[in-house]
PyMOL commands that place a pseudoatom at each C-alpha (Angstrom):
pseudoatom trace, name=CA, resn=UNK, resi=1, chain=A, elem=C, hetatm=0, pos=[19.359, 132.498, -3.895]
pseudoatom trace, name=CA, resn=UNK, resi=2, chain=A, elem=C, hetatm=0, pos=[16.947, 129.920, -5.275]
pseudoatom trace, name=CA, resn=UNK, resi=3, chain=A, elem=C, hetatm=0, pos=[13.253, 130.745, -5.311]
pseudoatom trace, name=CA, resn=UNK, resi=4, chain=A, elem=C, hetatm=0, pos=[10.884, 127.955, -4.469]
pseudoatom trace, name=CA, resn=UNK, resi=5, chain=A, elem=C, hetatm=0, pos=[9.749, 126.120, -7.529]
pseudoatom trace, name=CA, resn=UNK, resi=6, chain=A, elem=C, hetatm=0, pos=[12.334, 127.628, -9.894]
pseudoatom trace, name=CA, resn=UNK, resi=7, chain=A, elem=C, hetatm=0, pos=[15.724, 126.440, -11.073]
pseudoatom trace, name=CA, resn=UNK, resi=8, chain=A, elem=C, hetatm=0, pos=[18.836, 128.571, -10.436]
pseudoatom trace, name=CA, resn=UNK, resi=9, chain=A, elem=C, hetatm=0, pos=[20.027, 129.369, -13.993]
pseudoatom trace, name=CA, resn=UNK, resi=10, chain=A, elem=C, hetatm=0, pos=[23.339, 130.564, -12.585]
pseudoatom trace, name=CA, resn=UNK, resi=11, chain=A, elem=C, hetatm=0, pos=[24.250, 126.984, -11.724]
pseudoatom trace, name=CA, resn=UNK, resi=12, chain=A, elem=C, hetatm=0, pos=[23.905, 125.676, -15.340]
pseudoatom trace, name=CA, resn=UNK, resi=13, chain=A, elem=C, hetatm=0, pos=[27.136, 125.221, -17.283]
pseudoatom trace, name=CA, resn=UNK, resi=14, chain=A, elem=C, hetatm=0, pos=[25.261, 126.029, -20.494]
pseudoatom trace, name=CA, resn=UNK, resi=15, chain=A, elem=C, hetatm=0, pos=[24.188, 129.407, -19.093]
pseudoatom trace, name=CA, resn=UNK, resi=16, chain=A, elem=C, hetatm=0, pos=[27.759, 130.220, -18.035]
pseudoatom trace, name=CA, resn=UNK, resi=17, chain=A, elem=C, hetatm=0, pos=[29.179, 128.970, -21.376]
pseudoatom trace, name=CA, resn=UNK, resi=18, chain=A, elem=C, hetatm=0, pos=[26.694, 130.950, -23.374]
pseudoatom trace, name=CA, resn=UNK, resi=19, chain=A, elem=C, hetatm=0, pos=[27.455, 134.131, -21.399]
pseudoatom trace, name=CA, resn=UNK, resi=20, chain=A, elem=C, hetatm=0, pos=[31.110, 133.673, -22.424]
pseudoatom trace, name=CA, resn=UNK, resi=21, chain=A, elem=C, hetatm=0, pos=[30.125, 133.046, -25.993]
pseudoatom trace, name=CA, resn=UNK, resi=22, chain=A, elem=C, hetatm=0, pos=[27.975, 136.236, -25.977]
pseudoatom trace, name=CA, resn=UNK, resi=23, chain=A, elem=C, hetatm=0, pos=[30.955, 138.183, -24.642]
pseudoatom trace, name=CA, resn=UNK, resi=24, chain=A, elem=C, hetatm=0, pos=[33.094, 136.763, -27.495]
pseudoatom trace, name=CA, resn=UNK, resi=25, chain=A, elem=C, hetatm=0, pos=[30.439, 137.798, -30.022]
pseudoatom trace, name=CA, resn=UNK, resi=26, chain=A, elem=C, hetatm=0, pos=[30.399, 141.332, -28.674]
pseudoatom trace, name=CA, resn=UNK, resi=27, chain=A, elem=C, hetatm=0, pos=[34.140, 141.586, -28.981]
pseudoatom trace, name=CA, resn=UNK, resi=28, chain=A, elem=C, hetatm=0, pos=[34.047, 140.125, -32.490]
pseudoatom trace, name=CA, resn=UNK, resi=29, chain=A, elem=C, hetatm=0, pos=[31.401, 142.532, -33.824]
pseudoatom trace, name=CA, resn=UNK, resi=30, chain=A, elem=C, hetatm=0, pos=[33.348, 145.450, -32.402]
pseudoatom trace, name=CA, resn=UNK, resi=31, chain=A, elem=C, hetatm=0, pos=[35.869, 144.760, -35.205]
pseudoatom trace, name=CA, resn=UNK, resi=32, chain=A, elem=C, hetatm=0, pos=[33.180, 144.710, -37.925]
pseudoatom trace, name=CA, resn=UNK, resi=33, chain=A, elem=C, hetatm=0, pos=[32.878, 147.799, -40.189]
pseudoatom trace, name=CA, resn=UNK, resi=34, chain=A, elem=C, hetatm=0, pos=[30.485, 150.474, -38.932]
pseudoatom trace, name=CA, resn=UNK, resi=35, chain=A, elem=C, hetatm=0, pos=[28.151, 149.870, -41.859]
pseudoatom trace, name=CA, resn=UNK, resi=36, chain=A, elem=C, hetatm=0, pos=[27.450, 146.424, -40.388]
pseudoatom trace, name=CA, resn=UNK, resi=37, chain=A, elem=C, hetatm=0, pos=[26.188, 147.905, -37.131]
pseudoatom trace, name=CA, resn=UNK, resi=38, chain=A, elem=C, hetatm=0, pos=[22.535, 147.396, -38.164]
pseudoatom trace, name=CA, resn=UNK, resi=39, chain=A, elem=C, hetatm=0, pos=[23.164, 144.274, -40.171]
pseudoatom trace, name=CA, resn=UNK, resi=40, chain=A, elem=C, hetatm=0, pos=[25.090, 141.230, -39.108]
pseudoatom trace, name=CA, resn=UNK, resi=41, chain=A, elem=C, hetatm=0, pos=[26.462, 142.892, -35.968]
pseudoatom trace, name=CA, resn=UNK, resi=42, chain=A, elem=C, hetatm=0, pos=[23.000, 143.533, -34.646]
pseudoatom trace, name=CA, resn=UNK, resi=43, chain=A, elem=C, hetatm=0, pos=[21.729, 140.107, -35.653]
pseudoatom trace, name=CA, resn=UNK, resi=44, chain=A, elem=C, hetatm=0, pos=[24.691, 138.312, -34.058]
pseudoatom trace, name=CA, resn=UNK, resi=45, chain=A, elem=C, hetatm=0, pos=[24.411, 140.175, -30.769]
pseudoatom trace, name=CA, resn=UNK, resi=46, chain=A, elem=C, hetatm=0, pos=[20.621, 139.594, -30.583]
pseudoatom trace, name=CA, resn=UNK, resi=47, chain=A, elem=C, hetatm=0, pos=[20.910, 135.897, -31.330]
pseudoatom trace, name=CA, resn=UNK, resi=48, chain=A, elem=C, hetatm=0, pos=[23.879, 135.308, -29.003]
pseudoatom trace, name=CA, resn=UNK, resi=49, chain=A, elem=C, hetatm=0, pos=[22.200, 137.219, -26.188]
pseudoatom trace, name=CA, resn=UNK, resi=50, chain=A, elem=C, hetatm=0, pos=[19.058, 135.176, -26.703]
pseudoatom trace, name=CA, resn=UNK, resi=51, chain=A, elem=C, hetatm=0, pos=[20.866, 131.909, -25.768]
pseudoatom trace, name=CA, resn=UNK, resi=52, chain=A, elem=C, hetatm=0, pos=[21.594, 132.640, -22.097]
pseudoatom trace, name=CA, resn=UNK, resi=53, chain=A, elem=C, hetatm=0, pos=[18.481, 134.818, -21.840]
pseudoatom trace, name=CA, resn=UNK, resi=54, chain=A, elem=C, hetatm=0, pos=[16.132, 131.970, -22.825]
pseudoatom trace, name=CA, resn=UNK, resi=55, chain=A, elem=C, hetatm=0, pos=[17.966, 129.502, -20.595]
pseudoatom trace, name=CA, resn=UNK, resi=56, chain=A, elem=C, hetatm=0, pos=[17.466, 131.864, -17.688]
pseudoatom trace, name=CA, resn=UNK, resi=57, chain=A, elem=C, hetatm=0, pos=[13.848, 132.613, -18.555]
pseudoatom trace, name=CA, resn=UNK, resi=58, chain=A, elem=C, hetatm=0, pos=[13.122, 128.920, -18.930]
pseudoatom trace, name=CA, resn=UNK, resi=59, chain=A, elem=C, hetatm=0, pos=[14.477, 128.245, -15.449]
pseudoatom trace, name=CA, resn=UNK, resi=60, chain=A, elem=C, hetatm=0, pos=[11.769, 130.479, -14.059]
pseudoatom trace, name=CA, resn=UNK, resi=61, chain=A, elem=C, hetatm=0, pos=[8.991, 128.282, -15.516]
pseudoatom trace, name=CA, resn=UNK, resi=62, chain=A, elem=C, hetatm=0, pos=[7.352, 125.858, -13.182]
pseudoatom trace, name=CA, resn=UNK, resi=63, chain=A, elem=C, hetatm=0, pos=[6.745, 123.045, -15.631]
pseudoatom trace, name=CA, resn=UNK, resi=64, chain=A, elem=C, hetatm=0, pos=[9.363, 120.864, -17.285]
pseudoatom trace, name=CA, resn=UNK, resi=65, chain=A, elem=C, hetatm=0, pos=[7.588, 121.311, -20.639]
pseudoatom trace, name=CA, resn=UNK, resi=66, chain=A, elem=C, hetatm=0, pos=[7.915, 125.084, -20.472]
pseudoatom trace, name=CA, resn=UNK, resi=67, chain=A, elem=C, hetatm=0, pos=[11.571, 124.845, -19.472]
pseudoatom trace, name=CA, resn=UNK, resi=68, chain=A, elem=C, hetatm=0, pos=[12.142, 122.522, -22.450]
pseudoatom trace, name=CA, resn=UNK, resi=69, chain=A, elem=C, hetatm=0, pos=[10.393, 124.994, -24.768]
pseudoatom trace, name=CA, resn=UNK, resi=70, chain=A, elem=C, hetatm=0, pos=[12.765, 127.793, -23.708]
pseudoatom trace, name=CA, resn=UNK, resi=71, chain=A, elem=C, hetatm=0, pos=[15.739, 125.476, -24.163]
pseudoatom trace, name=CA, resn=UNK, resi=72, chain=A, elem=C, hetatm=0, pos=[14.534, 124.778, -27.651]
pseudoatom trace, name=CA, resn=UNK, resi=73, chain=A, elem=C, hetatm=0, pos=[14.399, 128.485, -28.372]
pseudoatom trace, name=CA, resn=UNK, resi=74, chain=A, elem=C, hetatm=0, pos=[17.922, 128.875, -26.974]
pseudoatom trace, name=CA, resn=UNK, resi=75, chain=A, elem=C, hetatm=0, pos=[19.084, 126.074, -29.274]
pseudoatom trace, name=CA, resn=UNK, resi=76, chain=A, elem=C, hetatm=0, pos=[17.455, 127.736, -32.234]
pseudoatom trace, name=CA, resn=UNK, resi=77, chain=A, elem=C, hetatm=0, pos=[19.366, 130.941, -31.358]
pseudoatom trace, name=CA, resn=UNK, resi=78, chain=A, elem=C, hetatm=0, pos=[22.566, 128.951, -31.175]
pseudoatom trace, name=CA, resn=UNK, resi=79, chain=A, elem=C, hetatm=0, pos=[22.009, 127.636, -34.672]
pseudoatom trace, name=CA, resn=UNK, resi=80, chain=A, elem=C, hetatm=0, pos=[21.223, 131.184, -35.817]
pseudoatom trace, name=CA, resn=UNK, resi=81, chain=A, elem=C, hetatm=0, pos=[24.526, 132.430, -34.397]
pseudoatom trace, name=CA, resn=UNK, resi=82, chain=A, elem=C, hetatm=0, pos=[26.376, 129.639, -36.144]
pseudoatom trace, name=CA, resn=UNK, resi=83, chain=A, elem=C, hetatm=0, pos=[24.767, 130.529, -39.451]
pseudoatom trace, name=CA, resn=UNK, resi=84, chain=A, elem=C, hetatm=0, pos=[25.537, 134.249, -39.035]
pseudoatom trace, name=CA, resn=UNK, resi=85, chain=A, elem=C, hetatm=0, pos=[29.177, 133.451, -38.145]
pseudoatom trace, name=CA, resn=UNK, resi=86, chain=A, elem=C, hetatm=0, pos=[29.477, 131.410, -41.344]
pseudoatom trace, name=CA, resn=UNK, resi=87, chain=A, elem=C, hetatm=0, pos=[28.057, 134.256, -43.344]
pseudoatom trace, name=CA, resn=UNK, resi=88, chain=A, elem=C, hetatm=0, pos=[30.478, 136.698, -41.644]
pseudoatom trace, name=CA, resn=UNK, resi=89, chain=A, elem=C, hetatm=0, pos=[33.356, 134.400, -42.668]
pseudoatom trace, name=CA, resn=UNK, resi=90, chain=A, elem=C, hetatm=0, pos=[32.064, 134.036, -46.190]
pseudoatom trace, name=CA, resn=UNK, resi=91, chain=A, elem=C, hetatm=0, pos=[31.944, 137.781, -46.739]
pseudoatom trace, name=CA, resn=UNK, resi=92, chain=A, elem=C, hetatm=0, pos=[35.417, 138.306, -45.232]
pseudoatom trace, name=CA, resn=UNK, resi=93, chain=A, elem=C, hetatm=0, pos=[34.493, 139.719, -41.848]
pseudoatom trace, name=CA, resn=UNK, resi=94, chain=A, elem=C, hetatm=0, pos=[35.813, 136.762, -39.908]
pseudoatom trace, name=CA, resn=UNK, resi=95, chain=A, elem=C, hetatm=0, pos=[38.995, 134.656, -40.260]
pseudoatom trace, name=CA, resn=UNK, resi=96, chain=A, elem=C, hetatm=0, pos=[38.514, 130.925, -40.751]
pseudoatom trace, name=CA, resn=UNK, resi=97, chain=A, elem=C, hetatm=0, pos=[40.506, 130.058, -37.610]
pseudoatom trace, name=CA, resn=UNK, resi=98, chain=A, elem=C, hetatm=0, pos=[38.398, 132.346, -35.466]
pseudoatom trace, name=CA, resn=UNK, resi=99, chain=A, elem=C, hetatm=0, pos=[35.200, 130.966, -37.127]
pseudoatom trace, name=CA, resn=UNK, resi=100, chain=A, elem=C, hetatm=0, pos=[36.292, 127.395, -36.302]
pseudoatom trace, name=CA, resn=UNK, resi=101, chain=A, elem=C, hetatm=0, pos=[37.065, 128.381, -32.729]
pseudoatom trace, name=CA, resn=UNK, resi=102, chain=A, elem=C, hetatm=0, pos=[33.665, 130.095, -32.189]
pseudoatom trace, name=CA, resn=UNK, resi=103, chain=A, elem=C, hetatm=0, pos=[31.728, 127.328, -33.842]
pseudoatom trace, name=CA, resn=UNK, resi=104, chain=A, elem=C, hetatm=0, pos=[33.561, 124.761, -31.659]
pseudoatom trace, name=CA, resn=UNK, resi=105, chain=A, elem=C, hetatm=0, pos=[32.367, 126.741, -28.630]
pseudoatom trace, name=CA, resn=UNK, resi=106, chain=A, elem=C, hetatm=0, pos=[28.886, 126.949, -30.079]
pseudoatom trace, name=CA, resn=UNK, resi=107, chain=A, elem=C, hetatm=0, pos=[28.716, 123.200, -30.753]
pseudoatom trace, name=CA, resn=UNK, resi=108, chain=A, elem=C, hetatm=0, pos=[29.591, 122.456, -27.124]
pseudoatom trace, name=CA, resn=UNK, resi=109, chain=A, elem=C, hetatm=0, pos=[26.698, 124.740, -26.063]
pseudoatom trace, name=CA, resn=UNK, resi=110, chain=A, elem=C, hetatm=0, pos=[24.353, 123.116, -28.654]
pseudoatom trace, name=CA, resn=UNK, resi=111, chain=A, elem=C, hetatm=0, pos=[25.231, 119.612, -27.335]
pseudoatom trace, name=CA, resn=UNK, resi=112, chain=A, elem=C, hetatm=0, pos=[24.740, 120.759, -23.704]
pseudoatom trace, name=CA, resn=UNK, resi=113, chain=A, elem=C, hetatm=0, pos=[21.305, 122.138, -24.551]
pseudoatom trace, name=CA, resn=UNK, resi=114, chain=A, elem=C, hetatm=0, pos=[20.342, 119.030, -26.460]
pseudoatom trace, name=CA, resn=UNK, resi=115, chain=A, elem=C, hetatm=0, pos=[21.400, 116.825, -23.579]
pseudoatom trace, name=CA, resn=UNK, resi=116, chain=A, elem=C, hetatm=0, pos=[19.323, 118.840, -21.118]
pseudoatom trace, name=CA, resn=UNK, resi=117, chain=A, elem=C, hetatm=0, pos=[16.340, 118.779, -23.486]
pseudoatom trace, name=CA, resn=UNK, resi=118, chain=A, elem=C, hetatm=0, pos=[16.617, 114.919, -23.681]
pseudoatom trace, name=CA, resn=UNK, resi=119, chain=A, elem=C, hetatm=0, pos=[16.974, 114.683, -19.969]
pseudoatom trace, name=CA, resn=UNK, resi=120, chain=A, elem=C, hetatm=0, pos=[13.789, 116.717, -19.480]
pseudoatom trace, name=CA, resn=UNK, resi=121, chain=A, elem=C, hetatm=0, pos=[11.967, 114.678, -22.146]
pseudoatom trace, name=CA, resn=UNK, resi=122, chain=A, elem=C, hetatm=0, pos=[12.927, 111.450, -20.330]
pseudoatom trace, name=CA, resn=UNK, resi=123, chain=A, elem=C, hetatm=0, pos=[11.754, 112.878, -17.017]
pseudoatom trace, name=CA, resn=UNK, resi=124, chain=A, elem=C, hetatm=0, pos=[8.419, 113.915, -18.488]
pseudoatom trace, name=CA, resn=UNK, resi=125, chain=A, elem=C, hetatm=0, pos=[7.923, 110.406, -19.937]
pseudoatom trace, name=CA, resn=UNK, resi=126, chain=A, elem=C, hetatm=0, pos=[8.600, 108.722, -16.609]
pseudoatom trace, name=CA, resn=UNK, resi=127, chain=A, elem=C, hetatm=0, pos=[6.074, 110.842, -14.733]
for i in range(1, 127): cmd.bond("trace and resi %d" % i, "trace and resi %d" % (i + 1))
show_as sticks, trace
zoom trace
């Protein structure tokens, strides 16, 4: 159900893809040592969850500028997840193959977010 004046976040591929990524991150950190529960595990889960959450929250905003701002926050969280995955790999918590797979998924999401940001910027310029 779409509320008047808002976007339906459930229809966005980036939201769906970022939900799947978040699920993958939850499964990944379940394999981390217990002592990482309040370190990288917590950081990864927070940052990954922030991606679809900010996309959804941005959809509730009435202005294109506000929506764009939330997409930028989601993009920042995607970069944060990528950094934390690299750190996880560097300290031996994540195999290189799995790292490359997750980063590939992340880069798709990052590109989707950037494309939507550019689309919004262009629509703001033409108004």
